[in-house]
C-alpha angles and dihedrals in degrees: 000000000000110000096186110144093012125133134202126223104209133190144140119252132196097225096271096080089260117133112233092183134045115279112250125200112209130179116234109241129194119255110245116267101054090273094149088228115127129200141181127202131193131181122215128189111248098204108127093013098085117134093008129128109230142167122235106216128196120183110197115214127192122228089274093054096253118144110251103170142348120218124196129195119182117218137177112210107215129161107244115244091233095062109112091355117157093208110132093019120117133184090204119112104235120216137285087030120084132220118278114259119209136166143155114241124218090253091059097256120129122224119204120177143169135175100354099323130100129203120198119198116196133184093280122076120291126341128357097184141005118195124191115187088342096309121119108228096189122077089202137353118293108262135205100207126187152137131230127186089353095305123111119234114255105178113218143157086047127172135180122200130186103224103179140006128185132153091262101038148011132195138191143178130224126194128181138148143212135174095351093313122113121201120205119190125186113188133180133181129197124211092262089060097256110148133190123198121195108191130184128187111202125187147132114314110260094022109152118226113198099178135019118168135170107216120193108183109201127186103258093232087066094047108057097114132050141184127188129167118216095002097129134050112266118260111206116243092010110109116226091005090143092060137073114215122164140026129007099237095173139310112357125198116198137187113234114290126176091224129036125166125200125174145093135269093292109027138025152165122240110195116197139184130163096227145335092247109148092015110126113198132159099219117038089197088063102041085116124026136189108206119184112202111177106281094000127066115193123213102202125187109194100211094168130007099147121073107276127182116228110223094209094285139023119191128204128188126193135178120205134179126198115186119181107202117200090238102029113023116201138166142195128214136189126315119178134227122171148214 
């Protein structure tokens, strides 16, 4: 039968022909590939339906709205046993890794370290210092730069607080403000160096942000090589044309990539972000830039450089993983994706 132009009225029933969810009307669409097969899909919230036996019901209607067929599918909505299970998790620090070290210094900074590297969080956003085998890899603190309503961000009234410390993990919170915008950062690091940053910008509804940039200033001697996947437009018949792999000859402009590495033969930075959702940039070929400037090479993520209204809050989450290897120490520091 040809189901072109047909629709499906879909709902969940409790066995007595009574709808326990809203009725949804969905057009049947053809499966890709000219198969002639048509499907409809609806999503229903499960809150309040746990551990109940229900019927999924689809009433197929022709283009004139006449009922053609009714399809039933019985389901039992049960929470799987594996949800939130702790099986396979261990609080033990596995060798060769070492326990996480963390402490609050008299000047208010927080030190978190593991396996030969040390992270210092100050009262401004993100990291103030990263040391690997005693060498400072940053030429200056990581900076979240920006401008709102024509005024540059100057973060102040900052505080950093160590919130938890165990052999396998440590976490902290940072808070600072500028021009009516408050930045909250929650960060955690496991003993293998994996870090998660949950960041929230909070401000007046309707506030316009013109610029928001993550600037990671590396010492140039640690930023001579670079790799990025999918950072260039594809050139037909040229293998790997979408990637950059090799030296940093000068300024580099990249399309968004979830993973970009920059470093030298011994150390490096792997910046990561799941997506560029909620970024707002003018030139997609410069969403991320590598900018060598004498002894400092800037890794710059252009999160916003077109006027963007802040709807009270904007949240960003990043995962980062620094892994110092005994022979080839490397680290990763925050990338940002948003919601």
